[in-house]
C-alpha positions as CSV (number, residue, x, y, z in Angstrom):
1,M,0.0,0.0,0.0
2,P,2.6,2.6,0.9
3,R,4.7,1.8,-2.2
4,T,1.6,2.3,-4.4
5,I,1.0,5.7,-2.8
6,I,4.6,6.7,-3.3
7,S,4.6,5.4,-6.9
8,L,1.4,7.4,-7.7
9,A,2.9,10.5,-6.1
10,L,6.1,10.2,-8.1
11,I,4.1,9.7,-11.3
12,A,2.0,12.8,-10.5
13,L,5.1,14.8,-9.8
14,T,6.7,13.7,-13.0
15,V,3.7,14.6,-15.1
16,Y,3.4,18.0,-13.4
17,L,7.0,18.8,-14.0
18,A,6.9,17.5,-17.6
19,L,3.9,19.8,-18.3
20,G,5.8,22.6,-16.5
21,F,8.8,22.1,-18.7
22,V,6.8,22.4,-21.9
23,F,4.9,25.4,-20.6
24,A,8.1,27.1,-19.4
25,L,9.5,26.9,-22.9
26,A,6.5,28.7,-24.4
27,F,6.3,31.1,-21.5
28,V,9.9,32.3,-21.7
29,I,9.5,33.0,-25.4
30,R,5.9,34.3,-25.7
31,G,4.2,34.5,-22.3
32,A,6.4,36.7,-20.3
33,P,6.3,39.5,-22.9
34,A,2.5,39.1,-23.1
35,I,2.1,39.5,-19.3
36,D,4.8,42.0,-18.5
37,P,5.5,45.1,-20.7
38,V,9.1,45.3,-19.3
39,A,9.8,41.7,-20.5
40,R,9.1,42.8,-24.0
41,T,12.4,44.6,-24.1
42,T,14.3,42.1,-22.0
43,P,16.9,40.0,-23.9
44,M,16.2,36.3,-24.2
45,H,19.2,35.3,-22.2
46,V,17.8,37.3,-19.2
47,R,14.3,35.8,-19.7
48,I,15.8,32.3,-19.5
49,I,16.3,33.0,-15.8
50,L,12.5,32.7,-15.5
51,F,12.5,29.1,-16.7
52,P,12.8,27.2,-13.4
53,G,10.1,29.3,-11.7
54,A,7.8,29.1,-14.7
55,A,8.2,25.3,-14.8
56,V,7.1,25.0,-11.1
57,L,4.5,27.7,-11.0
58,W,3.0,27.0,-14.4
59,P,-0.7,26.7,-13.4
60,M,-0.7,30.2,-11.9
61,L,1.2,31.7,-14.8
62,L,-1.0,30.0,-17.4
63,T,-4.1,31.4,-15.7
64,R,-2.5,34.9,-15.7
65,W,-1.4,34.5,-19.3
66,I,-4.8,33.5,-20.5
67,S,-6.6,36.3,-18.6
68,T,-4.2,39.0,-19.9
69,P,-5.8,40.9,-22.8
70,E,-3.9,41.2,-26.1
71,P,-2.0,44.4,-26.3
72,A,-3.3,47.0,-28.7
73,P,-1.1,47.6,-31.7
74,E,1.0,50.7,-31.3
75,Q,0.2,53.6,-33.7
76,D,2.8,56.1,-34.8
């Protein structure tokens, strides 16, 4: 019984982190600039620092990314 619980917990953790890894790739490239205007001008090598946190906190960041409206196109 305890081995089954531990096995299920490890499987759940693995799935969670795998989804987080995939999400973090997309978030670093497209999501961070969509949520934060400052990140739009931040170089990619600096945004990569966000990767570990995005991989772990992906449900919260996904919710925020989805709820953020599209920015209006800038007019000159």
